[in-house]
Residue, then its C-alpha position, 0 to 999 in steps of 0.5 A: m540457356q539457364m539461370s541459377l540461384d547459386s554461385e555455381e553455373p549449371q551445365a546447359a541442358t540439351i533440348t533432348s533433356i527437357r521435361y515439363s511438369k504434368i500440371f505446371c506445363e506450357g501455358y500455365g504461366d509466364f515464368r519457368l523454373q527448372s528443378s535440380d533433376g531437369v523438370i521445367f515448371v511454368f508458373p505465373q510470375w505475379l503469384l511467385s512474387y506475391s507469395s515469396p519475398v525472395f522472388q519479389d526482390m529478385f524480380q524488382l532488383g533485376d539481378s543479372k543472374l536472375e533476369v526474368p525470362k521472356p515468354i517463349p512463343e508457342e510456335d517456337t515450342q512446336a518447332a522444337t518438338a518437331a525437330l526432336s522427331s527428326s534425325s539426330s544429324s539435325l540436332t545442331s540446328l534445333p532452336q535453343p531450349p526455353t530460358a528457365l531459372q535453375v533451382t536446387e529443389d528436386a521436381l517432387t519438392l518443387d511441385l509441392v511448393l508450387r501447389h502450396i502457392d497456387p490456390r487452384q491446386v489441392v495441397a497434399h497431406i503431410n508425408e514423412k518422406t517429403i516434409e523436411k525438404l518442403l520446409e527447407a524450401a519454405r524457409k529458403y523462399q520465406l513462404t510463411a504460409i507453408m510453415s503455418w500449414f505445417e503447424a496446423e496439419a501436424v496435429k490433424h492427419v498424415e499420409h505415410p506408407e507405414n501408417p497403420t491407422p489412416g487419419i492418425s496425426l503425425m503428432t500422435y504417430n511420430p512426435l519425435l519427427v515433429l519436434s525435430l522439424a519444429t526446432e529446426y524451423e523455429l516453430p517453438h509452440l509446436a515444438q513444446r506440444a511435441a515435447c509434451a507428447l513425448i514426455g507422456g507418450s509411449s516409450s517407443l516414440l523416443h526410439k524412432d529413426v529421426n535426426i534431431r539435435l542432441n541437446i533437445y533430445r536429452r532435454v525431453h528425455c530428462l523431463r520424461e524421467q522427472r515425470v516418471q519419478w513423480y509417479h514412482q513417488r506416488i506408487g511408493t505412497i500407495a505401497s506403504k500406506v498406513f491406517r491408524a498409524k499401522p501399516v495396512q496389511p492384507v488379511v490373507c497371504s494370497c491377497g498380499n501376493t496379489r497386491s505386490a504383483w499389482i504394484h509391479l504392474l503399476t510401475d510398468v504402466v508408468l514406465k511405458s506411459p507416464r500419464w494420469k489416465p493409465f495410472y488412474d485406470e490401474v490404481m482404481n482397478p480392484v481386480r488387479r490390486c486385490r479383491p474388493g473390501c480387502g483392507d482399509w487402504g482403499p479410501q485413503v488411496e482414493e483421497d490421495m488420488m483426488v489431490w494427485y489428479h490436480e497435480a498431474l493435470q497441471q503437469e500435462q497441460t503445462l508446456p515444457d521449457l526446452g531451453q532453446 
């Protein structure tokens, strides 16, 4: 016999379909949960009640659909196992399978949830393939500890198949996914930090295959375009710099070509990543702009850079308004 959190009655499982979790197996606790793919997890009832207001209310109210199952004696389990090894004709006389609460999460997700609840278990690092289902279960069962863990872990380190650099944070590798999850599960501060990473990060980060709300994506894209335009204005100032009321001109044609090519390169740098560091590094690189000592524009640009630095720093440190 099974019980369900949903309105639909699940089909009764036969004794031959029962599978137990390798970690949360018989003897680990006194309450049974059955995943959507038929795996039974045995877990301490008091720990479920302590960790989740949903389970706490369920146990206290004693809902008929969510009646707390009684522990199955060990001898009954042994009898069921022995019966399975007998001929198929004897299946009709098998003891009933242990009572379990049917949940909608699959075995992998349920295993992750219980690992977070149980202080004796090691919690796995973030995996891009499983994190969304884990957060959905955390919202469903009101497991605030998992949400807090995600906020901290997203900026630490991540484990995923395509990770080229082990130990890189999910925020660094895929801030678009962090933004999507943070907006979906109401983590506004984390969403703002992810937006900052997207606004000033590589343009390729916006092209990840992530399911995100269209209004949020458009907002971040608009803020990034505003940042790019800010840098373009500064590039224009550098390109049209004057000295003593006259445009500063290189003294030789080859120098002028070098300066022009450098302006185009500087524009490409900003388009790829509108942040102060790459912009500053390129502006202050004498090799790419022109040979040292050519023209009188250098000191003026350095003065401007000191002013622009504080403006850029304020931009990068200010958390954006996502208009949620």
